[in-house]
C-alpha positions in Angstrom: 132.4 81.4 79.1 130.2 79.3 81.3 132.2 80.3 84.3 131.6 84.0 83.6 127.9 83.4 83.3 127.9 81.5 86.6 129.9 84.3 88.3 127.5 86.9 87.0 124.4 85.1 88.3 126.2 84.5 91.6 127.1 88.3 92.0 123.5 89.3 91.2 122.2 86.8 93.8 124.6 88.1 96.5 123.5 91.7 95.6 119.8 90.8 96.1 120.5 89.1 99.4 122.2 92.2 100.7 119.6 94.6 99.3 117.9 96.9 101.8 114.2 97.2 100.9 113.6 100.3 102.9 111.5 102.8 100.9 108.3 103.1 98.9 107.3 100.4 96.5 104.3 100.2 94.1 102.6 97.3 92.4 99.3 96.5 90.7 97.2 93.5 91.5 94.1 92.0 89.8 90.9 91.8 91.9 87.4 90.7 91.2 86.4 94.2 90.2 89.5 94.9 88.0 93.1 95.9 88.7 94.1 98.3 91.5 97.4 99.8 92.8 99.0 99.1 96.1 101.7 101.2 97.7 104.0 99.6 100.3 106.2 101.6 102.6 109.0 99.3 104.0 111.4 99.9 106.8 114.1 97.3 107.1 116.3 97.0 110.3 118.6 94.0 109.8 116.2 91.1 109.0 113.2 92.8 110.7 110.7 94.4 108.3 108.0 96.9 109.3 105.9 99.3 107.4 102.4 99.7 105.8 100.4 99.1 102.7 98.0 101.6 101.2 95.2 100.6 98.7 93.1 102.8 96.5 90.7 103.6 99.4 91.1 103.7 103.2 93.9 104.2 105.6 97.3 102.5 105.4 97.4 99.1 107.0 100.4 98.1 109.2 102.6 95.1 108.2 103.0 92.3 110.8 105.4 89.5 111.1 107.8 91.1 108.6 111.2 89.8 107.8 113.8 89.9 105.1 116.3 87.0 104.9 118.7 85.9 102.1 116.8 87.7 99.4 113.4 86.5 100.6 110.7 88.8 102.0 107.7 87.9 104.2 104.9 89.9 105.9 101.3 89.8 106.8 98.4 92.3 106.8 95.1 92.3 108.6 92.4 93.7 106.3 89.2 94.9 108.0 86.7 93.5 105.5 84.1 90.8 106.1 84.9 90.8 109.8 88.7 90.9 109.2 91.0 88.8 107.0 94.7 88.1 107.3 96.8 88.1 104.1 100.3 86.7 104.0 102.8 87.8 101.4 106.0 86.0 100.5 108.4 87.1 97.8 111.9 87.4 96.4 114.0 90.5 96.1 114.9 90.4 92.4 117.1 93.5 92.4 117.5 96.8 94.3 114.4 98.0 92.4 112.1 95.0 92.0 110.4 92.5 94.4 108.2 89.7 93.2 105.5 88.7 95.8 102.6 86.3 96.1 99.8 86.8 98.6 97.5 84.2 100.2 94.8 84.4 102.8 95.4 82.7 106.1 93.7 79.6 104.8 96.3 79.3 102.0 94.1 80.5 99.1 95.9 82.6 96.6 94.9 86.2 96.3 95.3 86.4 92.5 98.4 86.1 90.5 101.7 87.3 91.8 102.7 90.9 91.8 105.9 92.8 91.0 106.7 95.7 93.2 108.8 98.5 91.8 110.8 100.9 94.0 109.7 104.5 93.8 112.5 107.1 93.6 
C-alpha cells in the first residue's frame, strides 16, 4: 500500500514538472487597502517564461527574467509606483490548473501572504 501511495505522489510530481503554464491565470492577494485580483498571462517556450500581469487598475505590466524549471516558476515585474519597484515571484506548479506563488520586493521583503493562481479556461 505504501508503494502505491509513493508511486501516486511520484506521478503527480512528474506531471507538474512537465506542465506547460501557457495561458491565463487569476489570483487574489491581500494589500494594505484590502484584497485585489491579479490576472497573469503566461507564455512558456521550453523553460523560458514571458507574459504580463494585470491589476485592477492600469495597463498590463510585462514579466521579466521568467523561467519554469522542474515544477518551479520564477519571474519579476517592475511596478511604476513610488519611483518604480521591482517585485520578484517564485512558486510551484501544483497541477495543470494551480500555481502557488510568493512575491517579495527586490530588498527581500514579502509582499503579503502567498497567492494561489488558478488557470482560466
